[in-house]
C-alpha positions, 0 to 999 in steps of 0.5 A: 500500500502507498503511504498517505500523501501530505502536501506542504505549502510553507507560504510566506514570512515565518512559514518556511522556517516553522515548516522546516521543523515540521518536515523534520518531525514528519521524517522522524515518524517515518524513520522511528515509528514506521509512519511514512508519508509521501510529501510534496511541496508547492507555493501559495500566497505571496510566494506563489504570486512572486513566481506565477502572478497569482496566490494559488495556481490551478495546478496547486489547487488540484494537488490539494484536492487530491492530497490526504492532507494539506499543511500550510505555514502562513501567507501575507506580508507588507510587500503585498499590501498594494496588490489588487484585492483579487491577487492578495496572498490571503486570496490563495488561502480563501480559495483553498478553503472554498474550493475544497469545501472545508466547512468545519474549522477546528480551533482547539484552545489548550493551556499547557500547564507550563504556560498557565501563567502566560494567560491574562486570566488567573492560573486557576481559571485556565490551567488544564483548559482543553476546549474545541471550537468548531466554526462553520467556515464556508457560508454565513455573512462572509459569503452571503449575497447581496453584498457590497457598498452602494449609493443611497441616492441621498449623498450617502452610502450603504454597506451590505452583507448578508447572513445566509445559511441553509439547513444542509450547511448547518446540519453538516457542521453540527454533525461534525461537532457532535462526532468530535464531542464523542471523541472527547467529553461528549458535550456540545454547546451551540452558540447563536443569536436566535433572540434577534436573528432569523438565521440564528433561529434556523441554526438552533432548530437544525442543530436540535434536529441533528441532535435528536435524530443522530446524536441523542447520547451527546449532551447539547446546550445552547447559548447566545454568542454574546453570553458565550464570549462572556462565559469564555473569560469567566469560566472557560472550563465549563465548555467541551466542544463549541459549535457556531457560525462563521462570524461568531466562530471567528470572534469566539475562537480568537477570544479563546485563543488568548486564554492560552497565553500565546498565539504561537501555540495554537493550531487549527484544522479545516475539514470537509466531506470524506473522500473516497478513501474515507478521509476528509479533505483537510487543511491544517495551519497554525493560527499565527500569521506570517510575522514578517518582522521576524522572518528569517531571524530564527525567532519564530515558534514552530509549536503551533505548526507542529501541533497542526501536524498533530491534528493531522495525525489525529483527524486525517490519519486516525493515529491518535496515539502518535498525535498524543505522543507529539503533543506530549513531547511539546508539553515536556519541552515547555515544562523544562523551560525551553522557550522561543522568544515569544514565550519569555517572561523574565529578564535574563532568560535565554531563548532558543531558536526556531531550530533549537525548539525543533531539536528539543521536540525531536529529543523529547520524541526520542525519549518517548520510545 
């Protein structure tokens, strides 16, 4: 049997640096755990624009459609700020998400014990935090029509965006959340604004229907999204899986991200429908951006990109034990006080480089055998 395929799109800024450490870890799993991957690489974002004049070529999109999983570093940077909107680096990422129909965006917020003091909240509030936000990614107000800016015929202008959801779009992301909850603590909280939005009413009704028909064993609760934001900073550990729409998911996942203390530690996954081999179409990427101000300086934290690969092991390749192994290796490195510059707190602490963090993770993986 052939190895599963992994398409690497390192992208821009610090993307190539953090991805280099992921490639070392991928090679380690092949050599030491018998878990080989057929790895290919291609360009996306500004790197693609520089060569091809577009942020994503049709050929790379086709490769992504065929791959068992896509791992992306980061896109964008100030060098591309003046480009036409249609060819900005971020359009490449958005096209991947839309064309691959990656409707279920998974944003875990896990607070490693060694970083519990890095959060702006008290240690007792965030220590041991492990929640998962499932955000609908391909519909809602970001894609609804009509949209645009029009004249109001009275000397002013009107900005229009349309919040739109179908029953099918809601049901499939709800189904994704319930299935994920079964692998965790079997609880889902659905967040909406059913008190003021018809789309929220439909959202709640369809989530209830999927729950009743297919997942009655999973505990389901509902919460208005504004209250959900408050509860995330009041008592985040009350949640297990949160499912919500595109707009609220964008806001709530960023709120939850800061509970952990560092954006440099946060991975994400965007999943679609299962392909013929049973694996979902999938794109994995760190939450952090391209950080052009430190690109090429060896200061970037590769942990979020490494944890994104751990998510690929868990959700695309059903290797939960190996995903746990990698996550535990990163946690053990942090527990030893090994830090990249973004995680330093006290004066006089000596940071390790991007490659140094990769070295430490590989040593921890070796020690796990």
